C-alpha positions as CSV (number, residue, x, y, z in Angstrom):
1,C,-3.5,7.4,-56.5
2,N,-2.5,10.1,-53.9
3,P,0.6,11.9,-54.8
4,F,1.0,13.2,-51.1
5,H,2.0,9.9,-49.7
6,I,4.5,9.4,-46.9
7,K,7.9,9.0,-48.4
8,Q,10.2,6.0,-47.4
9,K,13.6,6.3,-46.3
10,D,15.2,4.6,-49.1
11,E,13.2,6.8,-51.8
12,K,15.3,9.4,-53.7
13,P,13.5,12.8,-53.8
14,D,12.3,14.2,-57.2
15,F,12.1,17.8,-56.5
16,R,10.8,18.7,-60.3
17,S,8.0,15.9,-60.4
18,R,7.2,16.9,-56.7
19,D,6.7,20.2,-57.3
20,L,4.8,19.6,-60.6
21,R,2.2,17.5,-58.6
22,I,2.0,20.1,-56.3
23,K,1.3,22.9,-58.8
24,T,-1.2,20.7,-60.7
25,T,-3.1,19.9,-57.5
26,L,-3.3,23.6,-56.5
27,R,-4.4,24.5,-59.8
28,E,-7.2,21.9,-59.8
29,L,-8.0,22.9,-56.2
30,L,-8.3,26.5,-57.6
31,I,-10.7,25.5,-60.4
32,Y,-12.7,23.3,-58.1
33,A,-13.2,26.2,-55.9
34,V,-14.6,28.4,-58.6
35,F,-17.0,25.5,-59.6
36,L,-18.1,25.2,-55.9
37,I,-18.8,28.7,-55.3
38,N,-20.8,28.9,-58.3
39,L,-22.9,25.8,-57.4
40,C,-23.4,27.2,-53.8
41,I,-24.7,30.7,-55.6
42,L,-26.9,28.8,-58.0
43,T,-28.5,26.4,-55.2
44,F,-28.8,28.8,-52.4
45,G,-30.2,31.7,-54.8
46,Q,-33.3,29.3,-55.6
47,V,-34.3,29.1,-51.9
48,S,-35.5,31.5,-49.5
49,T,-37.0,31.8,-46.0
50,D,-40.3,32.9,-48.0
51,M,-41.0,29.3,-49.0
52,Y,-41.1,28.5,-45.2
53,F,-43.3,31.1,-44.2
54,H,-45.7,30.6,-47.2
55,T,-46.2,26.8,-46.5
56,K,-46.7,27.9,-42.7
57,V,-49.4,30.4,-43.6
58,M,-51.0,28.1,-45.9
59,S,-51.0,24.9,-43.8
60,R,-52.5,26.9,-40.8
61,L,-55.2,28.1,-42.9
62,F,-56.5,24.7,-44.1
63,L,-55.3,22.5,-41.4
64,E,-56.3,24.3,-38.2
65,S,-59.7,26.2,-39.0
66,F,-62.3,24.8,-36.9
67,I,-65.6,23.1,-38.4
68,S,-68.5,25.5,-37.2
69,G,-70.0,24.5,-33.8
70,G,-67.2,22.3,-32.7
71,D,-63.5,21.8,-32.3
72,I,-62.5,19.5,-35.1
73,T,-60.0,20.6,-37.6
74,F,-58.7,18.9,-40.8
75,R,-55.9,17.2,-38.3
76,S,-58.6,15.5,-36.3
77,L,-61.0,14.5,-38.7
78,R,-62.4,10.9,-37.4
79,T,-65.5,10.1,-39.5
80,V,-67.2,10.5,-42.9
81,D,-69.4,12.9,-41.3
82,D,-66.7,15.1,-40.5
83,I,-65.3,15.2,-43.8
84,W,-68.5,16.6,-45.0
85,K,-68.8,19.3,-42.6
86,Y,-65.3,20.0,-43.5
87,L,-65.8,20.3,-47.1
88,E,-69.0,22.2,-46.6
89,G,-67.3,24.6,-44.1
90,P,-63.7,25.4,-43.5
91,L,-62.7,24.4,-47.0
92,L,-65.2,26.8,-49.1
93,E,-64.8,29.7,-46.3
94,N,-60.9,29.5,-47.0
95,L,-60.7,28.8,-50.6
96,Y,-63.1,31.8,-51.5
97,W,-62.7,35.3,-50.0
98,N,-64.8,37.4,-52.1
99,D,-67.2,38.4,-49.1
100,R,-64.8,38.7,-46.4
101,F,-63.8,42.2,-47.0
102,P,-66.6,44.4,-48.7
103,K,-64.5,47.2,-49.5
104,K,-62.0,45.1,-51.3
105,S,-63.5,44.7,-54.9
106,L,-62.7,41.5,-56.6
107,D,-63.9,40.1,-60.0
108,E,-66.4,37.1,-59.4
109,N,-64.2,34.8,-61.2
110,E,-61.2,35.4,-58.8
111,S,-60.5,34.3,-55.6
112,F,-57.3,35.9,-53.5
113,I,-56.5,33.7,-50.4
114,Y,-55.3,36.5,-47.8
115,F,-55.6,38.8,-50.9
116,E,-52.4,38.0,-51.8
117,N,-52.6,34.4,-53.1
118,V,-54.4,33.9,-56.3
119,L,-56.3,30.8,-56.9
120,L,-55.2,29.3,-59.9
121,G,-58.4,27.6,-61.8
122,V,-60.7,25.7,-59.8
123,P,-60.0,22.9,-57.0
124,R,-60.8,19.2,-57.4
125,I,-62.2,16.8,-55.1
126,R,-61.4,13.2,-56.1
127,Q,-61.9,9.9,-54.3
128,V,-60.8,6.1,-55.1
129,K,-63.0,3.2,-54.1
130,V,-62.7,-0.8,-53.9
131,T,-65.3,-3.2,-54.7
132,N,-67.5,-5.2,-52.4
133,T,-65.8,-8.4,-53.5
134,S,-62.4,-7.3,-53.1
135,C,-61.8,-9.8,-50.0
136,S,-63.1,-13.2,-48.6
137,V,-65.5,-13.4,-45.6
138,H,-65.4,-16.6,-43.5
139,G,-68.3,-18.8,-44.1
140,S,-69.9,-18.0,-40.7
141,F,-70.4,-14.6,-41.6
142,A,-70.7,-14.7,-45.5
143,F,-74.6,-14.0,-45.4
144,E,-74.8,-11.4,-42.9
145,M,-72.0,-8.6,-44.2
146,E,-70.2,-7.3,-47.4
147,C,-66.4,-7.1,-47.5
148,Y,-64.2,-4.2,-48.7
149,D,-60.5,-4.9,-48.3
150,A,-57.8,-2.3,-48.0
151,Y,-57.0,-0.3,-51.4
152,L,-54.9,-1.9,-54.2
153,T,-55.0,-0.9,-57.6
154,L,-56.0,-4.5,-58.6
155,K,-59.0,-4.2,-56.4
156,E,-60.2,-0.6,-57.5
157,D,-63.8,-0.1,-58.1
158,T,-63.9,1.4,-61.6
159,A,-67.9,1.1,-62.0
160,S,-70.1,4.0,-62.5
161,F,-72.9,4.8,-59.5
162,G,-75.2,7.0,-58.3
163,P,-76.7,9.4,-60.9
164,M,-74.0,8.7,-63.5
165,N,-74.2,12.2,-65.1
166,S,-70.6,13.6,-64.7
167,T,-67.0,12.8,-63.7
168,A,-68.1,12.6,-59.9
169,W,-70.0,9.4,-60.6
170,I,-68.1,8.0,-63.7
171,Y,-64.7,6.6,-63.3
172,S,-61.6,8.4,-64.8
173,P,-58.4,6.8,-65.5
174,P,-55.1,8.3,-64.3
175,S,-53.5,11.0,-66.8
176,S,-50.0,9.6,-66.1
177,V,-48.6,6.2,-65.1
178,V,-46.5,8.1,-62.4
179,D,-49.5,10.0,-61.0
180,I,-49.6,8.2,-57.7
181,H,-49.9,9.2,-54.3
182,W,-48.0,7.5,-51.1
183,G,-50.5,7.6,-48.2
184,W,-50.5,6.2,-44.4
185,V,-51.9,2.8,-45.3
186,S,-51.7,2.2,-49.3
187,T,-50.3,3.9,-52.4
188,Y,-53.3,5.3,-54.5
189,S,-53.5,5.7,-58.5
190,G,-54.0,9.0,-59.8
191,G,-57.6,7.8,-61.1
192,G,-61.0,7.6,-59.6
193,F,-64.2,9.7,-59.4
194,Y,-63.7,13.6,-59.2
195,L,-65.4,16.7,-58.9
196,D,-64.2,20.2,-60.2
197,L,-65.4,23.0,-58.3
198,E,-66.4,26.4,-59.6
199,K,-65.5,29.9,-59.1
200,A,-68.6,30.8,-57.5
201,K,-68.5,29.7,-53.7
202,E,-72.5,29.3,-53.5
203,K,-72.6,27.0,-56.5
204,N,-69.9,24.9,-55.0
205,A,-71.7,24.7,-51.7
206,D,-74.7,22.9,-53.7
207,K,-72.4,20.7,-55.7
208,I,-71.0,19.2,-52.3
209,R,-74.6,19.2,-50.7
210,T,-75.7,17.1,-54.0
211,L,-72.8,14.8,-53.5
212,R,-73.7,14.1,-49.9
213,S,-77.4,13.6,-50.4
214,N,-76.7,11.0,-53.1
215,R,-74.1,9.2,-51.1
216,W,-70.9,9.9,-53.0
217,L,-68.7,8.4,-50.1
218,T,-69.7,4.6,-49.5
219,R,-68.1,2.0,-47.7
220,G,-66.0,1.1,-50.6
221,S,-64.4,4.6,-50.3
222,R,-60.8,4.5,-49.6
223,A,-59.4,7.9,-49.9
224,V,-60.5,11.6,-50.6
225,F,-58.0,14.0,-52.2
226,I,-58.5,17.9,-52.2
227,D,-56.2,19.3,-54.7
228,F,-55.7,23.0,-55.8
229,S,-52.8,25.8,-56.4
230,V,-52.1,29.1,-55.6
231,Y,-49.6,31.8,-56.7
232,N,-48.1,34.7,-54.9
233,S,-47.0,37.2,-57.2
234,N,-45.1,39.2,-54.3
235,I,-42.8,36.4,-53.7
236,N,-43.3,34.6,-57.1
237,L,-43.8,31.5,-55.5
238,F,-46.7,28.5,-56.3
239,C,-47.8,26.5,-53.3
240,V,-49.7,23.5,-54.5
241,V,-51.8,21.9,-51.7
242,R,-53.0,18.4,-51.5
243,L,-55.3,17.5,-48.7
244,V,-55.9,13.6,-48.0
245,A,-58.3,11.9,-46.1
246,E,-57.8,8.0,-45.8
247,L,-60.5,5.7,-45.1
248,P,-58.9,2.4,-44.1
249,A,-60.4,-0.8,-43.9
250,T,-60.4,-0.9,-40.1
251,G,-62.9,2.0,-40.1
252,G,-62.2,5.9,-39.2
253,V,-60.1,8.4,-41.0
254,L,-56.5,9.1,-41.5
255,T,-55.6,12.7,-42.3
256,S,-52.3,13.8,-44.5
257,W,-51.2,16.6,-46.5
258,Q,-48.7,18.2,-48.8
259,F,-47.7,21.8,-49.3
260,Y,-45.2,22.4,-51.9
261,S,-44.1,26.2,-52.1
262,V,-41.8,26.0,-55.2
263,K,-40.7,28.8,-57.6
264,L,-41.8,27.2,-61.2
265,L,-41.2,30.6,-62.8
266,R,-37.7,31.0,-62.7
267,Y,-36.5,34.0,-64.7
268,V,-38.5,37.2,-63.4
269,S,-36.1,39.6,-61.7
270,S,-32.7,40.6,-62.3
271,V,-31.4,38.3,-59.7
272,D,-32.8,35.5,-61.3
273,Y,-31.1,36.2,-64.8
274,V,-27.7,36.2,-62.5
275,L,-28.7,33.0,-61.5
276,A,-29.2,31.9,-65.2
277,L,-25.6,32.9,-65.9
278,C,-24.4,30.5,-62.9
279,E,-26.5,27.8,-64.6
280,V,-24.8,28.3,-67.8
281,V,-21.4,28.5,-66.0
282,F,-22.5,25.2,-64.0
283,C,-23.5,23.6,-67.5
284,L,-20.1,24.3,-68.8
285,F,-18.1,22.9,-65.8
286,I,-20.2,19.7,-66.2
287,I,-19.3,19.3,-69.8
288,A,-15.7,19.8,-69.2
289,F,-15.8,17.3,-66.0
290,G,-17.6,14.8,-68.2
291,F,-15.3,15.1,-70.9
292,Q,-12.4,14.6,-68.5
293,E,-14.1,11.5,-66.8
294,C,-14.9,10.0,-70.3
295,V,-11.2,10.2,-71.2
296,E,-10.2,8.8,-67.9
297,L,-12.8,6.0,-68.1
298,Y,-11.4,5.1,-71.7
299,Q,-8.0,5.1,-70.4
300,K,-8.4,2.9,-66.9
301,R,-11.5,0.9,-68.4
302,C,-12.8,-1.3,-65.3
303,S,-10.1,0.0,-63.1
304,Y,-11.8,3.4,-63.3
305,F,-14.2,2.4,-60.7
306,I,-11.9,1.1,-58.1
307,E,-11.1,4.7,-56.8
308,F,-13.6,6.3,-54.7
309,W,-13.3,9.5,-56.0
310,N,-14.2,8.6,-59.6
311,C,-17.2,6.9,-58.5
312,L,-18.3,10.0,-56.8
313,E,-17.3,12.2,-59.7
314,L,-19.4,10.1,-62.1
315,I,-22.4,10.3,-59.6
316,L,-22.0,14.1,-59.5
317,I,-22.1,14.4,-63.4
318,V,-25.0,11.9,-63.9
319,M,-27.3,13.7,-61.3
320,S,-26.3,17.3,-62.6
321,V,-27.5,16.0,-66.2
322,V,-30.7,14.9,-64.8
323,A,-31.1,18.1,-63.2
324,I,-30.4,20.2,-65.9
325,S,-32.6,18.2,-68.2
326,F,-35.5,18.5,-65.9
327,N,-34.9,22.2,-65.4
328,V,-35.4,22.8,-69.1
329,Y,-38.5,20.4,-69.2
330,R,-40.1,22.3,-66.1
331,T,-39.6,25.6,-67.8
332,S,-41.2,24.7,-70.9
333,E,-44.0,22.6,-69.1
334,V,-44.8,25.5,-66.6
335,H,-45.5,28.2,-69.6
336,T,-47.5,25.8,-71.6
337,L,-49.9,25.0,-68.4
338,L,-50.3,28.5,-67.8
339,E,-51.0,29.3,-71.5
340,S,-53.7,26.6,-71.1
341,L,-55.1,27.9,-67.8
342,Q,-55.3,31.5,-69.3
343,E,-57.4,30.1,-72.3
344,N,-59.7,28.3,-69.9
345,P,-59.8,29.7,-66.4
346,Q,-62.4,27.2,-65.1
347,K,-60.3,24.4,-65.8
348,Y,-58.3,22.6,-62.9
349,P,-54.5,23.1,-63.4
350,D,-52.6,20.0,-62.5
351,F,-49.5,21.7,-60.9
352,H,-48.9,18.9,-58.5
353,F,-47.0,16.8,-61.0
354,L,-44.6,19.7,-61.4
355,A,-44.3,20.5,-57.8
356,F,-43.4,17.1,-56.9
357,W,-40.7,16.7,-59.4
358,Q,-39.5,20.3,-58.6
359,T,-39.1,19.2,-55.2
360,Q,-37.2,16.2,-56.5
361,Y,-35.0,18.6,-58.4
362,N,-34.3,20.4,-55.3
363,N,-33.3,17.3,-53.6
364,M,-30.9,16.3,-56.4
365,I,-29.1,19.7,-56.2
366,A,-29.1,19.4,-52.4
367,V,-27.3,16.0,-52.9
368,N,-24.9,17.7,-55.5
369,V,-23.8,20.4,-53.1
370,F,-23.1,17.7,-50.4
371,I,-21.3,15.5,-52.8
372,C,-19.2,18.6,-54.0
373,W,-18.2,19.4,-50.4
374,V,-17.2,15.9,-49.6
375,K,-15.1,15.9,-52.6
376,V,-12.9,18.9,-51.1
377,F,-11.4,16.3,-49.1
378,K,-9.7,14.9,-52.3
379,Y,-7.9,18.0,-52.9
380,I,-6.8,18.9,-49.1
381,N,-5.5,15.4,-48.6
382,F,-2.1,16.3,-48.8
383,N,-2.4,18.0,-45.2
384,K,-0.9,15.5,-42.7
385,T,-3.7,15.6,-40.5
386,M,-6.3,15.0,-43.1
387,N,-4.0,12.3,-44.4
388,T,-3.8,10.6,-41.2
389,L,-7.6,10.6,-40.8
390,T,-8.4,9.2,-44.5
391,S,-5.7,6.5,-43.9
392,T,-7.3,5.5,-40.9
393,L,-10.7,5.3,-42.4
394,S,-9.0,2.9,-45.4
395,H,-7.3,0.8,-43.2
396,C,-10.0,-0.1,-41.0
397,A,-12.7,-0.4,-43.9
398,K,-12.6,-4.5,-43.9
399,D,-13.0,-4.4,-40.0
400,V,-15.7,-2.1,-40.2
401,I,-17.6,-4.1,-42.8
402,G,-17.2,-7.2,-40.7
403,F,-18.3,-5.4,-37.7
404,A,-21.3,-4.1,-39.7
405,V,-22.6,-7.3,-40.7
406,M,-22.6,-8.7,-37.0
407,F,-24.1,-5.4,-35.7
408,F,-27.2,-5.3,-38.3
409,I,-27.6,-9.0,-37.8
410,I,-28.3,-8.3,-34.1
411,F,-30.0,-5.1,-34.7
412,F,-32.6,-6.4,-37.2
413,A,-33.1,-9.4,-34.8
414,Y,-34.4,-7.1,-32.1
415,A,-36.3,-4.9,-34.7
416,Q,-38.4,-8.1,-35.6
417,L,-38.8,-9.2,-31.8
418,A,-40.0,-5.5,-30.9
419,Y,-42.5,-5.4,-33.8
420,L,-43.9,-8.8,-32.9
421,L,-44.1,-7.6,-29.3
422,F,-45.4,-4.2,-29.4
423,G,-46.6,-3.7,-33.1
424,S,-50.2,-4.0,-32.5
425,Q,-50.0,-1.4,-29.1
426,V,-47.0,1.2,-29.5
427,E,-47.2,3.4,-32.3
428,N,-43.4,3.6,-32.5
429,F,-43.4,0.0,-33.3
430,S,-46.6,-0.1,-35.5
431,T,-44.5,-1.1,-38.6
432,F,-41.1,-2.7,-39.2
433,K,-39.7,0.5,-40.5
434,N,-40.7,2.4,-37.3
435,C,-39.1,-0.1,-35.4
436,V,-35.6,0.4,-37.1
437,F,-36.0,4.1,-36.7
438,T,-37.1,3.8,-33.0
439,Q,-34.0,1.4,-32.0
440,F,-31.8,4.1,-33.5
441,R,-33.6,6.6,-31.2
442,I,-33.2,4.2,-28.2
443,I,-29.2,4.2,-29.1
444,L,-29.6,7.9,-28.7
445,G,-31.5,7.9,-25.3
446,D,-34.6,9.1,-26.9
447,I,-37.4,6.6,-26.2
448,N,-40.5,6.6,-24.0
449,F,-40.0,3.3,-21.8
450,N,-43.3,3.6,-20.3
451,E,-45.0,2.8,-23.6
452,I,-43.1,-0.3,-24.0
453,E,-43.4,-1.3,-20.2
454,H,-47.2,-0.9,-20.5
455,S,-47.4,-2.7,-23.7
456,N,-45.6,-6.0,-22.1
457,R,-44.7,-5.7,-18.4
458,I,-42.4,-8.7,-18.5
459,L,-41.0,-8.7,-22.1
460,G,-40.8,-5.0,-22.4
461,P,-38.1,-4.4,-19.8
462,I,-36.4,-7.4,-20.9
463,Y,-36.2,-6.4,-24.5
464,F,-35.1,-2.8,-23.4
465,T,-32.5,-3.8,-21.0
466,T,-30.7,-6.6,-23.5
467,F,-30.9,-4.2,-26.4
468,V,-29.2,-1.4,-24.7
469,F,-26.5,-3.9,-23.3
470,F,-25.5,-5.5,-26.1
471,V,-26.0,-2.7,-28.7
472,F,-24.9,0.0,-26.8
473,F,-22.5,-1.0,-24.4
474,I,-20.7,-3.7,-26.4
475,L,-21.2,-3.3,-30.3
476,L,-20.6,0.4,-30.1
477,N,-17.5,0.2,-27.9
478,M,-16.4,-2.4,-30.2
479,F,-16.7,0.0,-33.1
480,L,-15.1,2.6,-31.3
481,A,-12.1,0.2,-30.3
482,I,-11.8,-0.9,-34.2
483,I,-11.4,3.0,-35.3
484,N,-9.0,3.9,-32.2
485,D,-6.8,0.8,-32.8
486,T,-6.4,1.6,-36.5
487,Y,-5.8,5.3,-35.6
488,S,-3.0,4.1,-33.4
489,E,-1.3,2.1,-36.0
490,V,-1.5,4.6,-38.6
491,K,0.1,7.2,-36.3
492,L,2.7,4.8,-35.6
493,D,3.7,3.9,-39.3
494,Q,3.8,7.6,-39.8
495,S,6.2,8.2,-37.0
496,I,8.9,5.8,-38.3
497,Q,8.8,7.2,-41.5
498,N,10.2,10.6,-43.1
499,A,7.5,13.4,-43.6
500,E,6.8,13.9,-47.2
501,F,7.2,17.9,-48.4
502,E,3.7,19.3,-47.6
503,V,2.0,21.7,-50.1
504,T,1.9,24.1,-46.9
505,D,5.7,24.0,-47.2
506,F,5.5,24.6,-51.0
507,I,3.4,27.7,-50.6
508,K,5.7,28.9,-47.7
509,K,8.7,28.6,-50.0
510,A,7.1,30.5,-52.8
511,C,6.0,33.2,-50.5
512,G,9.4,33.4,-49.0
513,K,11.1,33.5,-52.6
514,A,8.7,36.0,-53.5
515,L,9.6,38.1,-50.4
516,V,13.3,37.9,-50.9
517,K,13.1,38.9,-54.5
518,L,11.2,41.9,-53.8
519,N,12.7,43.2,-50.4
520,F,15.4,41.0,-49.0
521,R,17.9,40.4,-52.3
522,K,20.9,42.1,-50.6
523,K,20.2,40.1,-47.5
524,L,20.1,36.9,-49.4
525,Q,23.2,37.7,-51.4
526,G,25.2,38.4,-48.3
527,R,24.1,35.2,-46.6
528,T,24.6,33.3,-49.9
529,T,28.3,34.7,-50.3
530,D,29.2,33.8,-46.7
531,C,27.9,30.2,-47.4
532,N,29.8,30.2,-50.6
533,H,33.1,31.2,-48.8
534,E,32.9,28.6,-46.1
535,A,32.2,26.0,-48.8
536,G,35.0,27.0,-50.9
537,E,37.4,26.6,-47.7
538,G,36.2,23.2,-47.3
539,I,34.4,23.9,-44.0
540,T,31.8,21.2,-43.3
541,L,28.2,22.5,-43.3
542,N,25.5,20.2,-42.1
543,T,21.7,20.7,-42.1
544,V,21.6,22.9,-39.2
545,Q,24.0,25.2,-40.4
546,I,22.5,25.5,-43.9
547,G,19.0,26.4,-41.8
548,T,20.8,29.3,-40.4
549,T,21.8,30.8,-43.8
550,N,18.2,30.3,-44.8
551,P,16.2,33.6,-44.6
552,K,13.0,33.6,-42.8
553,N,13.0,29.8,-42.9
554,I,12.4,29.3,-46.4
555,Y,13.5,25.9,-46.5
556,S,12.4,23.5,-44.1
557,Q,14.6,20.9,-42.1
558,V,13.1,18.0,-44.3
559,E,13.9,20.1,-47.6
560,T,17.3,20.6,-46.5
561,E,18.0,17.0,-46.0
562,E,16.4,16.1,-49.3
563,H,18.5,18.5,-51.1
564,F,21.7,17.0,-50.1
565,T,20.5,13.6,-50.8
566,A,19.5,15.1,-54.4
567,F,23.2,15.8,-55.2
568,G,24.5,12.6,-53.6
569,T,25.9,14.5,-50.6
570,E,25.4,13.5,-47.0
571,S,24.3,16.1,-44.5
572,N,27.7,16.6,-42.7
573,T,30.0,16.4,-46.0
574,D,32.1,19.1,-47.4
575,I,30.6,21.3,-50.1
576,T,33.1,22.5,-52.9
577,R,32.5,25.7,-54.6
578,E,31.7,23.9,-57.8
579,E,28.9,22.0,-56.2
580,R,27.6,25.0,-54.8
581,E,27.6,26.8,-58.2
582,E,25.6,23.6,-59.6
583,E,22.9,24.0,-56.5
584,Q,22.5,27.7,-57.5
585,I,22.1,26.7,-61.2
586,M,19.5,24.3,-60.1
587,G,17.3,26.8,-58.1
588,W,18.5,26.2,-54.6
589,D,19.0,30.0,-54.2
């Protein structure tokens, strides 16, 4: 499929088809460069450093504020009592700034965090629970204690409890099937028991005290969620916040958080409308590429999927269509949500769903940019060096796959060994996933050996030593040997073959001809006359002599040899005047 292959010695050069292939490739490269530049402008125009600083400011405020009279922050919550202290203290203090600066006049229904970030609607506090019959107790302890298992959707407690006079005590199902949260110890649904706060700080403090006095958090509680959203009009960014305190079956508290600084209102400034124009151009490119790939798929059928670049192009088009569709959906949904919020400011606005999928949209666009840059190799493969590299990778593919099978058998065997040996004591080996990533870190030299040794003084050093020996010293060097051996074979094959006329030579030739026509016509005519005179007298001209009549080295040595072959003439054969005139007609001059 690569038109810029290495030509065999016995192949007849076809100048016209070769030049046509080169011109077609250069035209496609130019079009693709325009598409790539447009995509980069579109992608990087949606991202700014303000997103990072916005996230950093908000996370510092809610994660690092100390509970009054102690050194506990949200990051360091350990007990249920700590959760109540945080809700009554730092959470309310940081959400409502009305009384921080008396000179600043604010409406009682408004709250501006740092006086720059308006609180949208009201925050929501939600919990999920499990029943006391969610697990089995050994007969020896069945009459002494209740059992509350780890959270699972099938074991979720949906029964009302407490005063049963509001949504805080009455179960509410999730609003969406995809409304889930992936925590440290489990995956939680979007339902549960929730309390929507109000705009007034004092009323919220009373509500939280009521929850605490009525034992809202019980032994069956498995996670507490705090959700709210703010908007900064200075930088046109939303920050959607979720603070999570998990209560695992082991006891204690595990905290996690999500801060999504996203740009949900896309078309506000003049720069945004420029990006909108880039979006239109991007859509046109995708339509054109899609039509082109559909035609090629229809022509090639199943063989279409054999070529790597076709599969890459298909992935790019599919992901682009999904991203465009979500962009349209997000724009309409945000406006609908804001209109609903304006009608009822005391309502909790669920921006978390949009923020999550906006983040996934950004991820898709990032992958698209990566694929587009990788695809550049398709158009620069005519270069001899790039052709050598890609040929090396294609030739050693089978060997690398065979090596990968052997490598991962040993790698995962060690990962299971590490999980069983150190999983209960060392954090880096606490899950099988952590074991896999930790072993990659060992290969890179980033590991705390003391933790392994303290966990198991005998098997720890044995595991570490044998893993480094087999994986690092043997397997990785075997991989490098495969690549090096294949590279040597490719270089040897290329050295015994004639080099194909490269695009760089084509460009150099075109530029040289342009310069000759503009500035050196007389010099060219003079040297051509001398060449014709020599040919007319029957003087033998070889490729070296022709090269000397070649102004500014317009024609390479390889092209000169091909030129002789094209007219059925050996490089050291006499050239008649008639043959010379035929060459001029064919464009040699």
